[in-house]
C-alpha positions as CSV (number, residue, x, y, z in Angstrom):
1,M,-196.2,-6.6,72.6
2,K,-193.1,-5.8,70.6
3,R,-189.9,-5.1,72.6
4,K,-188.1,-1.9,71.7
5,V,-184.4,-2.6,70.9
6,I,-181.3,-1.0,69.6
7,I,-178.8,-3.2,67.9
8,D,-175.2,-2.1,68.6
9,C,-172.8,-3.9,66.2
10,D,-169.7,-4.0,64.1
11,P,-170.7,-5.8,60.9
12,G,-169.0,-8.3,60.3
13,I,-170.3,-11.6,58.8
14,D,-172.0,-13.0,61.9
15,D,-173.3,-9.5,62.8
16,S,-175.0,-9.5,59.4
17,L,-176.7,-12.8,60.1
18,A,-177.8,-11.5,63.4
19,I,-179.3,-8.4,61.8
20,M,-181.1,-10.6,59.3
21,L,-182.6,-12.6,62.2
22,A,-183.6,-9.5,64.1
23,L,-185.3,-8.0,61.1
24,S,-187.2,-11.2,60.6
25,S,-188.5,-11.4,64.1
26,P,-192.0,-9.8,64.7
27,E,-191.4,-9.5,68.5
28,L,-188.8,-6.8,67.9
29,D,-189.3,-3.1,67.3
30,I,-185.8,-2.1,66.0
31,L,-185.4,1.6,66.8
32,G,-182.0,1.8,65.1
33,I,-178.7,0.1,64.4
34,T,-175.6,1.7,65.9
35,I,-172.2,1.0,64.5
36,T,-168.9,0.7,66.3
37,A,-165.4,-0.1,65.0
38,G,-164.6,-3.7,65.6
39,N,-164.7,-6.6,63.1
40,A,-164.5,-3.9,60.4
41,P,-163.5,-0.2,60.6
42,L,-166.4,2.1,61.4
43,K,-167.2,3.3,57.8
44,Q,-167.0,-0.2,56.4
45,G,-169.3,-1.5,59.1
46,F,-171.8,1.2,58.2
47,E,-171.6,0.2,54.5
48,N,-172.1,-3.5,55.4
49,A,-175.1,-2.8,57.6
50,K,-176.6,-0.9,54.6
51,K,-176.0,-3.8,52.3
52,V,-177.8,-6.2,54.7
53,L,-180.8,-3.8,55.2
54,N,-181.0,-3.4,51.4
55,H,-181.0,-7.2,50.9
56,M,-183.8,-7.5,53.5
57,D,-185.8,-4.6,51.9
58,R,-185.5,-2.8,55.3
59,L,-183.8,0.5,54.5
60,D,-186.4,2.1,56.7
61,V,-184.3,1.1,59.8
62,P,-181.9,4.0,60.6
63,I,-178.2,3.4,61.1
64,F,-176.0,5.6,63.2
65,L,-172.2,6.0,63.2
66,G,-170.6,5.5,66.6
67,A,-167.0,5.1,67.9
68,D,-164.2,4.7,65.3
69,K,-161.7,3.4,67.9
70,P,-161.6,1.9,71.4
71,L,-161.5,4.1,74.5
72,V,-157.8,3.6,75.2
73,K,-156.2,0.8,73.2
74,E,-155.1,1.0,69.6
75,Y,-157.8,-0.2,67.2
76,V,-157.2,-3.7,65.7
77,D,-159.7,-4.9,63.1
78,A,-160.7,-8.5,62.4
79,L,-160.6,-8.4,58.7
80,D,-158.3,-11.4,58.7
81,T,-161.5,-13.2,59.9
82,H,-164.2,-11.4,58.0
83,G,-162.4,-10.6,54.8
84,E,-161.1,-7.5,53.1
85,D,-164.6,-5.9,52.9
86,G,-165.7,-7.2,56.3
87,L,-168.4,-9.1,54.6
88,G,-166.6,-12.3,53.5
89,E,-165.1,-10.6,50.4
90,S,-168.5,-10.7,48.8
91,F,-167.9,-7.2,47.5
92,L,-171.6,-6.5,47.2
93,P,-172.6,-3.2,45.5
94,E,-172.4,-0.1,47.7
95,I,-175.7,1.5,48.8
96,E,-175.6,5.2,48.2
97,G,-176.6,7.8,50.8
98,Y,-178.5,6.9,54.0
99,I,-176.4,9.2,56.2
100,Q,-178.2,10.2,59.4
101,N,-177.9,13.8,60.8
102,I,-177.0,12.6,64.3
103,N,-174.4,10.2,65.6
104,A,-174.9,7.0,67.6
105,L,-174.2,8.8,71.0
106,D,-176.8,11.5,70.2
107,F,-179.3,8.8,69.1
108,Y,-178.9,6.9,72.3
109,E,-179.4,10.1,74.4
110,K,-182.4,11.3,72.4
111,T,-184.0,7.8,72.4
112,L,-183.4,7.0,76.1
113,S,-184.7,10.4,77.2
114,T,-188.2,9.4,76.2
115,T,-188.2,5.6,75.7
116,K,-187.1,2.6,77.7
117,C,-185.5,0.1,75.5
118,S,-183.0,-2.7,75.5
119,V,-179.7,-3.1,73.7
120,I,-178.4,-6.2,71.9
121,A,-174.7,-5.5,71.7
122,L,-172.9,-7.6,69.1
123,G,-169.5,-5.9,69.1
124,P,-167.1,-4.0,71.4
125,L,-169.0,-2.0,74.0
126,T,-167.4,1.3,73.1
127,N,-170.6,3.1,72.2
128,L,-172.2,2.2,75.4
129,A,-169.2,3.2,77.4
130,H,-169.2,6.6,75.8
131,L,-172.8,6.9,76.8
132,V,-171.9,6.1,80.4
133,Q,-169.2,8.8,80.4
134,K,-171.4,11.4,78.8
135,N,-174.9,10.8,80.1
136,T,-175.2,8.3,82.9
137,K,-178.8,9.1,83.4
138,A,-179.6,8.1,79.8
139,F,-177.6,4.9,80.1
140,D,-179.4,3.9,83.3
141,Q,-182.7,4.0,81.3
142,I,-181.5,0.9,79.3
143,D,-183.9,-1.8,80.2
144,E,-181.7,-4.8,79.4
145,I,-178.3,-5.5,77.7
146,V,-177.6,-8.8,75.9
147,S,-173.9,-8.8,75.0
148,M,-172.3,-11.2,72.7
149,G,-168.9,-11.3,74.3
150,G,-166.6,-12.8,76.8
151,S,-166.1,-16.4,77.9
152,Y,-166.4,-18.4,81.1
153,K,-164.6,-21.8,80.6
154,S,-164.1,-21.7,76.8
155,H,-160.8,-20.7,75.4
156,G,-160.6,-17.3,73.7
157,N,-160.7,-16.5,70.0
158,C,-158.1,-13.8,69.9
159,S,-155.9,-14.8,72.9
160,P,-155.9,-17.9,75.1
161,V,-158.4,-16.3,77.4
162,A,-160.2,-13.5,75.7
163,E,-163.1,-13.2,73.2
164,Y,-162.5,-10.5,70.6
165,N,-165.3,-8.0,71.5
166,Y,-164.0,-7.6,75.0
167,W,-160.4,-7.9,74.0
168,E,-160.8,-5.1,71.4
169,D,-162.0,-2.6,74.0
170,P,-161.6,-4.0,77.5
171,E,-161.9,-0.6,79.2
172,A,-165.3,-0.1,77.6
173,A,-166.5,-3.5,78.7
174,K,-165.4,-2.9,82.3
175,I,-167.1,0.5,82.4
176,V,-170.4,-0.9,81.1
177,Y,-170.4,-3.9,83.4
178,E,-169.6,-1.7,86.4
179,R,-172.2,0.9,85.6
180,F,-175.0,-1.5,84.7
181,A,-174.6,-3.2,88.0
182,K,-175.3,0.0,89.8
183,T,-178.8,0.0,88.2
184,N,-179.4,-3.4,89.9
185,K,-179.6,-5.1,86.5
186,K,-177.5,-7.9,85.0
187,I,-175.8,-8.0,81.6
188,H,-176.6,-11.2,79.8
189,M,-173.3,-12.5,78.7
190,V,-173.7,-14.6,75.5
191,G,-170.1,-15.8,75.4
192,L,-168.0,-18.3,73.6
193,D,-169.2,-21.1,75.9
194,V,-172.4,-21.2,74.0
195,T,-171.7,-19.5,70.7
196,R,-169.0,-21.9,69.8
197,K,-171.7,-24.6,69.6
198,I,-173.5,-22.7,66.9
199,V,-171.8,-24.0,63.7
200,L,-173.1,-23.4,60.3
201,T,-172.0,-26.4,58.3
202,P,-171.9,-27.0,54.5
203,T,-174.9,-29.4,54.9
204,L,-177.0,-26.8,56.7
205,L,-176.0,-24.1,54.2
206,E,-177.0,-26.4,51.3
207,F,-180.3,-27.1,53.1
208,M,-181.0,-23.4,53.4
209,E,-180.3,-22.8,49.7
210,R,-182.7,-25.6,48.8
211,L,-185.5,-24.1,50.9
212,D,-184.9,-20.4,49.9
213,Q,-182.5,-19.7,47.1
214,K,-182.4,-15.9,47.7
215,Q,-181.5,-16.1,51.3
216,G,-179.4,-19.2,51.0
217,S,-177.2,-17.8,48.2
218,F,-176.8,-14.5,50.0
219,I,-175.6,-16.3,53.2
220,R,-173.3,-18.5,51.1
221,K,-171.8,-15.5,49.5
222,I,-171.0,-13.7,52.8
223,T,-169.8,-16.8,54.7
224,K,-167.5,-18.5,52.2
225,F,-164.5,-16.6,53.5
226,Y,-165.6,-17.5,57.1
227,F,-165.7,-21.2,56.2
228,D,-162.2,-21.0,54.8
229,F,-160.9,-19.1,57.9
230,H,-162.4,-21.7,60.3
231,W,-160.8,-24.6,58.5
232,Q,-157.4,-22.9,58.3
233,W,-157.3,-21.9,62.0
234,E,-159.5,-24.4,63.8
235,H,-160.0,-27.3,61.3
236,I,-163.7,-26.9,61.6
237,I,-165.8,-27.9,58.6
238,G,-168.2,-25.0,58.9
239,C,-168.1,-21.6,60.6
240,V,-169.1,-20.5,64.1
241,I,-171.8,-17.8,63.9
242,N,-171.7,-16.1,67.3
243,D,-173.9,-13.1,67.0
244,P,-177.2,-14.6,65.9
245,L,-177.4,-16.5,69.1
246,A,-177.5,-13.2,71.1
247,V,-180.6,-12.1,69.1
248,A,-182.2,-15.6,69.4
249,Y,-181.6,-15.6,73.1
250,F,-183.1,-12.1,73.4
251,I,-186.2,-13.4,71.7
252,D,-186.4,-16.8,73.5
253,R,-184.6,-17.1,76.9
254,S,-185.3,-20.8,77.1
255,L,-182.7,-21.4,74.4
256,C,-179.9,-21.0,76.8
257,S,-179.2,-21.6,80.5
258,G,-176.6,-20.5,82.9
259,F,-176.0,-18.8,86.3
260,D,-175.6,-15.4,87.8
261,A,-172.2,-14.2,89.0
262,Y,-170.1,-11.1,89.6
263,T,-168.0,-10.5,86.5
264,D,-165.1,-8.1,85.8
265,I,-163.1,-7.5,82.7
266,E,-159.3,-7.5,82.7
267,T,-157.8,-4.5,80.8
268,D,-154.1,-5.2,80.5
269,G,-151.3,-7.7,80.1
270,I,-151.6,-11.2,78.6
271,T,-155.1,-11.6,80.1
272,R,-156.4,-8.4,78.4
273,G,-160.1,-8.7,77.7
274,Q,-160.6,-11.8,79.9
275,S,-164.0,-11.9,81.5
276,V,-163.3,-12.9,85.1
277,V,-166.4,-14.8,86.3
278,D,-166.5,-15.2,90.0
279,S,-168.6,-18.4,90.0
280,Y,-167.6,-19.4,93.5
281,G,-168.3,-16.0,95.1
282,Y,-164.7,-15.3,96.2
283,Y,-165.2,-11.5,96.0
284,R,-168.5,-11.5,97.9
285,K,-169.9,-9.1,95.4
286,E,-173.5,-9.0,94.1
287,A,-173.9,-10.7,90.7
288,N,-173.8,-8.3,87.8
289,A,-174.1,-10.7,84.9
290,R,-176.0,-13.7,83.7
291,I,-173.4,-16.2,82.4
292,L,-174.7,-18.5,79.7
293,T,-173.2,-22.0,79.6
294,Q,-175.6,-24.3,77.8
295,V,-177.6,-23.9,74.5
296,D,-180.1,-26.0,72.7
297,V,-178.5,-26.0,69.3
298,K,-181.4,-27.7,67.5
299,R,-183.9,-25.2,68.7
300,F,-181.6,-22.3,67.8
301,F,-181.3,-23.5,64.2
302,M,-185.1,-24.1,64.1
303,L,-185.8,-20.6,65.1
304,F,-183.1,-19.1,62.9
305,L,-184.1,-20.9,59.8
306,K,-187.9,-20.5,60.4
307,R,-187.4,-16.7,60.7
308,I,-185.0,-15.9,57.9
309,L,-186.1,-18.4,55.2
310,D,-189.2,-18.2,53.0
311,C,-190.3,-21.8,53.3
312,K,-193.0,-24.1,54.4
313,K,-193.1,-25.2,58.0
314,E,-193.0,-28.8,57.1
315,D,-189.8,-28.3,55.1
316,L,-188.0,-27.7,58.4
317,D,-188.8,-31.2,59.6
318,Y,-185.7,-32.4,57.8
319,L,-183.6,-30.3,60.2
320,D,-183.8,-33.0,62.8
321,K,-182.2,-35.5,60.4
322,I,-179.5,-33.1,59.3
323,L,-178.4,-32.2,62.8
324,G,-178.6,-35.8,63.9
325,E,-176.4,-37.0,61.1
326,E,-173.8,-34.3,61.7
327,N,-173.7,-35.0,65.5
328,A,-173.2,-38.7,64.7
329,R,-170.0,-38.0,62.7
């Protein structure tokens, strides 16, 4: 049976790859895509989501505009990471129209009043925090939240200790974690400890283009800026694609492992946005999060490529060799 899901995101290069994976996964019934300001400003994120849906021939999926700024903090985009257009400076043609007559918050309320569904959150948690503040009853109907955000032992990606999504709107993350715990459910934190291991390399990208020219060339176009950024700042030959792992994990829980722990989000000072994971139980509080620490990289890429590429199953047999050669370097 298909699982009903809303994708809350801030497209964004890796958000776009995650959307492509979700659209290619028959297990998911995508009720809608909600946009929040994050990697790109709200309107730009909306435009980027439309471009991805258009590329995938899925303009039947509705997109809803959400929060254009964090709850408290000043908005800081990540266009230095994602390019001037938020999509790797691919400058793809704009898609006209497609404006919905309700916003993201109204969509959440309307949907959750009649339907139990899950949320895959790929950006700051601002939209969900607004839902908590306006309609707690509706928020409590969310079956599951898988959040790409935070970190446990990994260093941050926008400060020494914080991952961008939680750093961008720490108050929102704190509200969502606290409220979801009151429903006796745990947020699945797909943080930097696992997503940093998902690196799209030049060899993998070339492999994808060989198997499916249309998808491979599209991904090359939107990730080139990302490749350059990662080399400039981290000397990685390739780019870390965080968000697709959250979608893959939602589909197949066996891809990642971890542990349950009480988790809180720091909102101010030099540790702003840090996900404080009480792995030793110092606070004596009930676990409110599933913290992922290990990922099967090979199985992730097998799932990712199998879903988004139009290729023969046997073509993917070469993936073992490619990943093996890269790990040996």
